[in-house]
C-alpha positions as CSV (number, residue, x, y, z in Angstrom):
1,M,87.2,104.2,102.0
2,T,86.3,100.7,103.3
3,C,88.1,99.3,106.3
4,H,90.0,96.1,105.9
5,F,90.2,93.9,109.0
6,S,93.5,92.0,109.2
7,G,96.2,91.3,111.8
8,I,93.8,91.5,114.7
9,E,95.1,90.0,117.9
10,H,93.2,87.6,120.2
11,P,90.6,86.4,117.6
12,I,87.4,84.9,119.1
13,G,84.8,82.8,117.3
14,R,81.8,84.6,115.9
15,R,78.6,84.4,117.9
16,A,76.1,87.2,117.4
17,F,73.4,87.6,120.1
18,L,70.5,90.0,119.1
19,Q,68.4,91.1,122.0
20,R,64.8,92.1,122.0
21,A,64.6,95.6,120.6
22,G,62.1,98.4,121.2
23,L,61.2,98.6,117.5
24,V,61.8,95.8,115.0
25,L,64.1,92.9,115.9
26,L,66.1,92.1,112.9
27,G,66.4,88.5,111.7
28,S,67.9,88.9,108.2
29,A,68.2,91.4,105.4
30,A,65.3,89.8,103.7
31,T,62.9,90.4,106.6
32,S,64.0,94.0,107.1
33,G,63.4,95.0,103.4
34,W,67.0,95.8,102.6
35,S,68.1,95.1,99.0
36,A,70.6,96.1,96.4
37,E,67.8,98.0,94.5
38,S,67.7,100.5,97.4
39,G,71.1,101.9,96.5
40,T,74.6,101.5,97.9
41,P,74.4,101.6,101.7
42,L,77.0,103.2,104.0
43,R,78.1,101.0,106.9
44,I,79.6,102.4,110.1
45,G,81.1,100.4,113.0
46,L,80.1,101.6,116.5
47,I,81.7,100.7,119.8
48,T,81.3,102.4,123.2
49,D,82.6,102.3,126.8
50,L,85.6,100.0,126.4
51,H,87.1,101.2,129.7
52,Y,90.3,99.5,129.0
53,A,92.8,99.3,131.8
54,D,95.4,96.8,132.9
55,K,93.9,96.2,136.4
56,E,91.6,93.8,138.2
57,A,87.9,93.7,137.6
58,A,85.7,95.9,139.7
59,G,82.0,95.0,140.1
60,T,80.7,94.2,136.6
61,R,83.5,95.8,134.8
62,Y,86.2,93.5,133.4
63,Y,88.8,96.0,132.2
64,R,91.5,93.6,130.8
65,E,89.0,91.6,128.9
66,T,88.3,94.6,126.6
67,L,91.2,93.6,124.4
68,G,89.7,90.2,123.5
69,K,86.2,91.7,123.1
70,L,87.5,94.3,120.7
71,A,89.2,91.6,118.6
72,S,85.8,89.8,118.6
73,A,84.1,92.9,117.4
74,G,86.7,93.2,114.6
75,A,85.9,89.7,113.5
76,E,82.2,90.6,113.3
77,F,83.0,93.7,111.2
78,A,85.2,91.7,108.8
79,S,82.1,90.1,107.2
80,E,80.6,93.5,106.3
81,P,83.5,96.0,106.5
82,P,82.3,99.5,107.5
83,A,83.5,102.6,105.8
84,F,84.6,104.0,109.1
85,L,84.5,103.4,112.9
86,V,83.3,105.5,115.7
87,E,84.2,105.0,119.4
88,L,81.6,106.7,121.5
89,G,83.6,107.5,124.6
90,D,85.3,106.0,127.7
91,L,88.0,104.2,125.7
92,I,90.1,103.9,128.8
93,D,89.6,103.7,132.6
94,A,91.3,105.4,135.5
95,A,95.0,104.9,136.5
96,D,97.1,106.2,139.4
97,G,99.1,108.5,137.2
98,V,99.2,110.2,133.9
99,D,102.0,108.1,132.4
100,V,100.2,104.9,133.3
101,E,96.9,106.1,131.8
102,L,98.7,107.2,128.7
103,G,100.0,103.6,128.5
104,Y,96.5,102.3,128.7
105,L,95.5,104.6,125.9
106,K,98.4,103.6,123.7
107,R,97.7,99.9,124.2
108,I,94.0,100.0,123.4
109,N,94.3,102.5,120.6
110,R,96.9,100.3,118.9
111,E,94.2,97.6,118.7
112,F,91.4,99.9,117.7
113,A,93.5,101.7,115.1
114,S,94.4,98.3,113.5
115,L,90.7,97.8,112.6
116,C,90.3,100.9,110.4
117,K,92.3,103.8,109.2
118,D,89.2,106.0,109.0
119,R,88.1,106.3,112.7
120,W,86.6,108.8,115.0
121,Y,86.6,109.3,118.8
122,V,84.0,110.9,121.1
123,L,85.4,112.1,124.4
124,G,84.0,110.3,127.4
125,N,84.3,111.4,131.0
126,H,86.8,108.6,131.7
127,C,88.9,109.6,128.7
128,V,89.6,113.0,130.3
129,D,89.2,112.3,134.0
130,L,92.9,112.4,134.7
131,L,94.2,113.2,131.2
132,T,93.7,116.6,129.6
133,K,91.7,116.7,126.3
134,E,95.0,117.6,124.5
135,E,96.7,114.5,125.9
136,F,93.9,112.2,124.9
137,L,93.4,113.7,121.4
138,G,97.1,113.6,120.8
139,G,97.1,109.9,121.8
140,V,94.5,109.0,119.3
141,E,95.6,111.5,116.6
142,Q,92.4,113.4,116.4
143,E,92.6,117.2,116.0
144,K,89.3,118.3,117.6
145,S,87.0,117.1,120.4
146,Y,83.9,118.2,118.5
147,T,83.7,118.3,114.7
148,S,81.7,117.2,111.7
149,F,82.4,115.5,108.3
150,D,80.5,114.1,105.3
151,R,80.5,110.5,103.9
152,G,78.3,108.9,101.3
153,G,75.5,111.5,101.1
154,W,75.3,111.8,104.9
155,H,76.5,114.4,107.4
156,F,78.0,113.3,110.8
157,V,78.5,115.4,113.9
158,I,80.7,114.5,116.9
159,L,79.9,116.3,120.1
160,D,81.9,116.9,123.3
161,A,79.9,117.3,126.5
162,C,83.0,117.0,128.8
163,F,82.6,120.4,130.2
164,S,81.5,121.4,133.7
165,S,78.7,123.9,134.3
166,N,81.3,126.6,134.8
167,G,82.5,126.0,131.3
168,K,85.8,124.4,132.3
169,P,86.9,121.3,130.3
170,Y,87.2,118.0,132.1
171,G,90.7,116.9,133.0
172,R,93.1,116.4,135.9
173,K,90.4,115.2,138.3
174,M,88.7,118.6,138.2
175,S,85.3,117.5,137.1
176,S,82.3,115.4,138.0
177,W,80.8,112.8,135.6
178,K,77.4,114.0,136.7
179,D,78.0,117.5,135.4
180,A,78.2,117.2,131.6
181,N,77.4,120.3,129.5
182,I,77.7,121.5,125.9
183,P,79.2,125.0,126.4
184,P,78.0,128.2,124.5
185,A,80.8,128.2,122.0
186,E,80.1,124.6,121.0
187,M,76.4,125.3,120.9
188,E,77.0,128.2,118.5
189,W,79.2,126.0,116.3
190,L,76.6,123.2,116.3
191,E,73.8,125.6,115.2
192,A,75.9,127.0,112.4
193,D,77.1,123.5,111.3
194,L,73.5,122.1,111.2
195,K,72.3,125.1,109.2
196,A,75.0,124.7,106.7
197,A,74.5,120.9,106.3
198,K,72.1,119.9,103.5
199,R,72.4,116.2,104.0
200,P,70.6,113.8,106.4
201,T,72.6,114.0,109.7
202,I,73.7,111.5,112.4
203,V,75.0,112.8,115.7
204,F,77.5,110.9,117.9
205,A,77.7,111.7,121.7
206,H,78.9,110.1,124.9
207,Q,76.7,111.5,127.6
208,R,73.0,111.1,126.8
209,L,70.9,113.8,125.1
210,D,67.6,112.1,125.8
211,V,67.5,112.1,129.6
212,S,67.8,114.7,132.4
213,N,69.3,112.4,135.0
214,D,72.9,112.0,136.0
215,H,73.7,110.3,132.7
216,G,72.4,113.1,130.7
217,V,73.8,116.4,129.4
218,K,72.6,119.1,131.7
219,N,71.5,121.4,128.8
220,C,70.2,118.6,126.7
221,P,66.8,120.3,126.0
222,E,68.6,123.2,124.4
223,V,70.8,120.8,122.4
224,R,67.7,118.8,121.2
225,K,66.1,122.0,120.1
226,L,68.9,122.8,117.8
227,L,68.8,119.2,116.4
228,E,65.1,119.5,115.8
229,Q,65.2,122.9,114.2
230,S,67.7,121.7,111.6
231,G,65.2,119.3,110.1
232,N,68.0,117.0,109.0
233,V,69.0,115.1,112.1
234,Q,67.9,111.5,111.8
235,A,69.4,109.9,114.9
236,V,71.7,110.3,117.9
237,F,74.0,107.4,119.0
238,Q,75.3,107.7,122.5
239,G,76.8,105.6,125.4
240,H,77.7,106.4,129.0
241,S,74.9,104.5,130.8
242,H,76.2,101.1,129.7
243,K,73.0,99.5,128.7
244,N,70.7,99.3,125.7
245,D,68.0,102.0,125.6
246,Y,66.0,103.8,122.9
247,K,63.8,106.8,122.7
248,E,62.2,108.8,119.9
249,I,61.8,112.5,120.6
250,A,60.3,114.9,118.0
251,G,61.0,112.4,115.2
252,I,64.7,111.9,116.1
253,H,66.0,108.4,117.2
254,Y,68.1,108.4,120.4
255,C,69.9,105.1,120.6
256,T,72.0,104.3,123.7
257,L,74.5,101.5,123.0
258,R,75.6,98.8,125.3
259,A,79.1,99.0,127.0
260,M,81.8,96.7,125.9
261,V,83.4,96.5,129.4
262,E,80.4,95.0,131.2
263,G,80.5,91.4,132.2
264,S,83.1,88.6,131.8
265,G,83.5,86.4,128.8
266,P,83.2,87.2,125.0
267,E,79.4,86.8,125.1
268,N,79.2,89.8,127.5
269,S,80.1,92.6,125.2
270,G,78.6,95.0,122.7
271,A,79.3,96.4,119.3
272,S,77.2,97.3,116.3
273,L,77.1,97.9,112.6
274,L,75.0,100.9,111.4
275,T,73.8,100.8,107.8
276,L,72.5,103.9,106.2
277,R,70.6,103.7,103.0
278,E,70.3,106.4,100.3
279,D,66.5,106.7,100.9
280,G,67.1,107.6,104.6
281,A,66.4,104.2,106.1
282,M,68.7,103.0,108.9
283,M,69.5,99.6,110.3
284,L,71.5,98.9,113.5
285,K,72.8,95.3,113.6
286,G,73.9,94.5,117.1
287,F,76.5,91.9,118.2
288,R,76.7,90.0,121.5
289,Q,74.5,92.0,124.0
290,Q,73.8,94.9,121.7
291,S,70.2,95.3,120.6
292,S,69.3,95.6,116.9
293,Y,66.9,98.1,115.3
294,D,65.3,98.8,112.0
295,W,64.1,102.3,111.2
296,P,62.5,102.0,107.7
297,R,62.7,105.8,107.1
298,G,64.9,108.5,108.5
């Protein structure tokens, strides 16, 4: 299924800004070696850290402007419609009460859902700071917080690191954003899922799997070991730290995406289009402040 982009509110004129990347900065399909002869590519829209809330800006976060920035991203996607969209966490920001926060979720998800029927959500710490996981997932109509699916010859994994060290899920202000963990039950599921998958695999996460600081998953070395042992994981796309970053660890690309909420004005935003080719090559085309990358082989 390919997404069709219509009826988007607050359209903003197209203006892509590609930053300097750690690998190959993309100029055009011709310079990156992508062609029709390479097979039918699979395109995926990626957005992270929208932090939508109907409240005044705080520091560098402009919560209300997310609506316009999301519409702008939809306009970018319209020229090359993705097969599905993935929101990499922190769709909403904090409110004073559950009902207000559910209102934020309903408002931003109405706009996000209008972009594509086939869409997926990664739980971020702000998604389940006050809300429970059941409340958030119910609001976005997604059954599970961690899951996997196949599309176009590729396997995709969504992880949930919103668990404290004691194994308790985030929610109702009973957690710390600095204490993110993949619990034993999810680790067992992940190991079995990767063993069963015979396709090249992409992992989506919110908290980072490539660092051991406050923005990282506490047991990320153990998680990375499972990813490496599978032999099929090509890349991990993640958010949480709000700025572009990239690392390659044991042959796996760890790409941290730029937050949409950061900065005022349509130019201060981030979204990207991931294109996966049948031979394993990957290309990330960034919009606004999102960096672009070209990985010739998976």
